[in-house]
Structure formats: structure tokens, C-alpha cells
ZATORVO-974135 format. One line per field, with one value per residue: residue number from 1; residue in one letter; x negated, y, z negated of N, C-alpha, C in turn. Coordinates in Angstrom, 3 decimals, padded with zeros to 6 digits. Layout:
N
pos c(NUM ...);
code c(a ...);
n.x c(X ...);
n.y c(Y ...);
n.z c(Z ...);
ca.x c(X ...);
ca.y c(Y ...);
ca.z c(Z ...);
c.x c(X ...);
c.y c(Y ...);
c.z c(Z ...);
This chain:
90
pos c(1 2 3 4 5 6 7 8 9 10 11 12 13 14 15 16 17 18 19 20 21 22 23 24 25 26 27 28 29 30 31 32 33 34 35 36 37 38 39 40 41 42 43 44 45 46 47 48 49 50 51 52 53 54 55 56 57 58 59 60 61 62 63 64 65 66 67 68 69 70 71 72 73 74 75 76 77 78 79 80 81 82 83 84 85 86 87 88 89 90);
code c(m d s y q p p g s n r i s a a r s v s a r i v l f a l a a t l l p a l g l g g v s y f v n r d l l g a k i s q e l r s s a s f a a r e a d l w l k q r e h d a r l l a a a n v i q t);
n.x c(020.419 017.117 014.803 013.028 009.561 006.658 003.944 001.044 001.637 001.624 -001.086 -001.735 -000.232 -001.402 -003.988 -003.538 -002.676 -004.994 -006.743 -005.400 -005.597 -008.358 -008.734 -007.231 -008.695 -011.140 -010.387 -009.571 -011.997 -013.522 -012.026 -011.286 -013.747 -014.525 -012.357 -012.510 -015.065 -014.564 -012.596 -014.056 -016.029 -014.440 -013.409 -015.779 -016.905 -014.859 -014.983 -017.588 -017.339 -015.446 -016.958 -018.940 -017.427 -016.462 -018.883 -019.655 -017.542 -017.989 -020.470 -019.819 -018.034 -019.737 -021.509 -019.743 -019.039 -021.528 -021.896 -019.672 -020.312 -022.697 -021.694 -020.015 -021.909 -023.324 -021.319 -020.950 -023.442 -023.334 -021.248 -022.437 -024.498 -023.020 -021.765 -023.907 -024.690 -025.350 -023.601 -021.022 -020.573 -019.246);
n.y c(058.803 058.355 055.621 054.164 054.578 053.220 054.944 055.498 053.735 054.607 054.711 052.014 051.018 052.519 051.524 048.904 049.357 050.458 048.299 046.414 047.605 047.473 044.718 044.098 045.577 044.220 041.680 042.340 043.319 041.025 039.140 040.294 040.721 038.025 036.824 038.268 037.501 034.780 034.803 035.893 033.933 031.733 032.446 032.727 030.153 028.702 029.479 028.600 025.839 025.238 025.734 023.788 021.431 021.590 021.349 018.751 017.287 017.811 016.580 013.900 013.378 013.642 011.544 009.371 009.617 009.086 006.422 005.193 005.666 004.192 001.591 001.337 001.441 -000.905 -002.824 -002.353 -003.140 -005.867 -006.637 -006.197 -008.112 -010.477 -010.286 -010.564 -013.128 -016.456 -018.470 -017.535 -016.494 -017.688);
n.z c(-045.692 -046.715 -046.477 -049.156 -049.599 -050.870 -052.561 -050.583 -048.572 -045.974 -045.387 -045.373 -043.213 -041.214 -041.333 -040.569 -038.001 -036.846 -037.168 -035.630 -033.133 -032.778 -032.680 -030.391 -028.498 -028.666 -027.744 -025.132 -024.172 -024.065 -022.603 -020.096 -018.514 -018.372 -017.017 -014.646 -013.641 -013.396 -011.377 -009.187 -008.945 -008.271 -005.704 -004.215 -004.438 -003.267 -000.584 000.022 -000.417 001.543 003.857 003.523 003.626 006.251 007.625 006.857 008.010 010.728 010.995 010.396 012.493 014.673 014.176 014.381 017.075 018.314 017.507 018.726 021.418 021.612 021.138 023.354 025.438 024.887 025.365 028.068 029.036 028.345 030.044 032.563 032.445 032.353 034.831 036.542 036.104 037.255 036.755 036.670 039.231 042.260);
ca.x c(019.561 015.835 014.373 011.935 008.248 005.745 002.813 -000.071 002.084 001.210 -002.485 -001.758 000.248 -002.412 -005.105 -003.093 -002.643 -006.370 -007.306 -004.745 -006.193 -009.716 -008.596 -006.803 -009.822 -012.127 -009.856 -009.643 -013.409 -014.079 -011.245 -011.287 -014.920 -014.509 -011.387 -013.063 -016.126 -013.927 -011.960 -015.097 -016.639 -013.483 -013.341 -017.073 -017.029 -013.862 -015.537 -018.744 -016.850 -014.831 -018.039 -019.593 -016.512 -016.488 -020.164 -019.588 -016.630 -018.680 -021.513 -019.158 -017.496 -020.878 -021.985 -018.759 -019.159 -022.741 -021.637 -018.753 -021.074 -023.602 -020.883 -019.567 -023.063 -023.608 -020.308 -021.251 -024.599 -022.840 -020.464 -023.379 -025.185 -022.068 -021.521 -025.104 -024.973 -025.034 -022.531 -019.715 -020.449 -018.946);
ca.y c(058.535 057.812 054.444 054.450 054.056 053.413 055.795 054.816 052.803 055.140 054.321 050.583 050.825 053.095 050.576 047.784 049.826 050.567 046.949 045.773 048.173 046.935 043.324 044.124 046.029 043.132 040.652 042.845 043.452 039.702 038.399 040.906 040.329 036.577 036.568 038.835 036.612 033.536 035.029 036.029 032.610 030.881 032.786 032.420 028.700 028.202 029.683 027.720 024.466 025.128 025.622 022.490 020.401 021.674 020.794 017.301 016.732 017.844 015.562 012.599 013.229 013.433 010.183 008.441 009.693 008.356 004.994 004.748 005.667 003.045 000.386 001.285 001.088 -002.329 -003.603 -002.205 -004.001 -007.238 -006.866 -006.305 -009.404 -011.510 -010.158 -011.023 -014.531 -017.377 -019.374 -016.909 -016.311 -018.935);
ca.z c(-046.792 -046.301 -047.217 -050.078 -049.233 -051.995 -052.229 -049.932 -047.527 -044.672 -045.168 -045.053 -041.845 -040.346 -041.309 -039.750 -036.623 -036.375 -037.039 -034.489 -031.929 -032.652 -032.240 -028.990 -027.695 -028.619 -026.845 -023.762 -023.792 -023.791 -021.621 -018.762 -017.726 -018.132 -015.959 -013.411 -013.152 -012.979 -010.079 -008.173 -008.790 -007.568 -004.284 -003.583 -004.341 -002.314 000.756 000.197 -000.290 002.867 004.846 003.320 004.120 007.717 008.070 006.666 009.010 012.020 010.951 010.488 013.850 015.564 013.932 014.963 018.533 018.698 017.315 019.781 022.668 021.557 021.289 024.740 026.272 024.663 026.079 029.494 029.289 028.311 031.269 033.680 032.332 032.759 036.264 037.257 035.785 038.349 036.357 036.962 040.668 042.961);
c.x c(018.285 015.488 013.149 010.653 007.307 004.570 001.671 000.349 001.704 -000.227 -002.573 -001.305 -000.736 -003.607 -004.738 -003.093 -004.046 -006.981 -006.673 -005.326 -007.603 -009.663 -008.183 -007.929 -010.866 -011.661 -009.944 -011.090 -014.036 -013.334 -011.311 -012.543 -014.943 -013.533 -011.879 -014.134 -015.560 -013.266 -012.979 -015.732 -015.717 -013.497 -014.647 -017.213 -016.031 -014.389 -016.721 -018.314 -016.176 -015.881 -018.722 -018.713 -016.486 -017.766 -020.159 -018.677 -017.274 -019.737 -020.915 -018.611 -018.618 -021.420 -021.040 -018.836 -020.402 -022.548 -020.712 -019.472 -022.027 -022.841 -020.446 -020.720 -023.442 -022.598 -020.533 -022.429 -024.181 -022.065 -021.379 -024.113 -024.269 -021.807 -022.691 -025.381 -024.540 -023.873 -021.184 -019.529 -020.179 -019.103);
c.y c(057.880 056.587 054.812 053.796 054.297 054.286 054.970 053.866 053.294 054.735 052.849 050.362 051.418 052.161 049.366 048.177 049.927 049.186 046.206 046.307 047.638 045.502 043.272 044.579 044.927 042.013 041.096 042.913 042.095 038.982 038.998 040.581 038.831 036.226 037.112 037.946 035.278 033.671 035.139 034.671 031.674 031.165 032.479 030.918 028.103 028.340 028.756 026.269 024.238 024.962 024.264 021.355 020.406 021.064 019.273 016.648 016.714 016.762 014.164 012.345 012.962 012.016 009.161 008.451 008.949 006.858 004.448 004.688 004.477 001.746 000.228 000.903 -000.377 -003.199 -003.509 -003.095 -005.471 -007.569 -006.999 -007.641 -010.536 -011.462 -010.681 -012.498 -015.421 -018.276 -018.808 -016.780 -017.666 -018.818);
c.z c(-046.263 -047.117 -048.045 -049.581 -050.402 -051.584 -051.625 -048.828 -046.145 -044.364 -044.770 -043.613 -040.840 -040.228 -040.466 -038.279 -036.055 -036.199 -035.868 -033.182 -031.710 -032.146 -030.777 -028.072 -027.566 -027.681 -025.389 -023.278 -023.498 -022.677 -020.219 -017.966 -017.411 -017.013 -014.620 -012.818 -012.688 -011.621 -008.954 -007.892 -008.005 -006.072 -003.561 -003.396 -003.367 -000.891 001.014 000.366 001.062 003.956 004.742 003.859 005.645 008.272 007.949 007.702 010.392 012.087 011.095 011.887 014.843 015.414 014.564 016.486 019.016 018.565 018.397 021.123 022.723 021.773 022.744 025.677 026.094 025.395 027.583 029.875 029.305 029.592 032.482 033.649 032.778 034.264 037.077 037.022 036.946 038.018 036.773 038.470 041.339 044.446);
């Protein structure tokens, strides 16, 4: 036995189907480009940030090396002054 369908019900379900397809198309048309651009932006920025961090680390290491070298030269100078002082020599 077939279930009873009121007259015009096929048009309503067809209209719902068309409107649902339009809504799905609109969502896909807005979300797919946004997700694509977000993914591209993420990967580009990740690479740029990695390069920037590497540059900052190299700069910090170079600065620390210069400071350590300067400190060592000052201590060497202090040691030479103490070695040349008449008070220490006997």
C-alpha cells in the first residue's frame, strides 16, 4: 500500500531540494576559497617565521660571541697589568 501524499507535495520537496542545493553551493563557494587562502597563508608565514627566527638566533649568537670575546680580552688585559705590576714581582 502506498502512503498518501497531498497534492503539490512533490513541488515542496523539490523546492526544498533546490534551496538546500543553493545553500550548500553558497557555503562551498565561500568556505573553499577561504580555507584555501588560509592554508596558503599558513605555509608561507610558517616559512617566513622560520627564516626570521633563524636570523634572530644567528644574530643573538654573534652578539654573545662578541661579548664573550670582549670579556676575555679585558680579563687578559687585567692579567697582563697585574703581571707587570712591581708589587707582585719579588
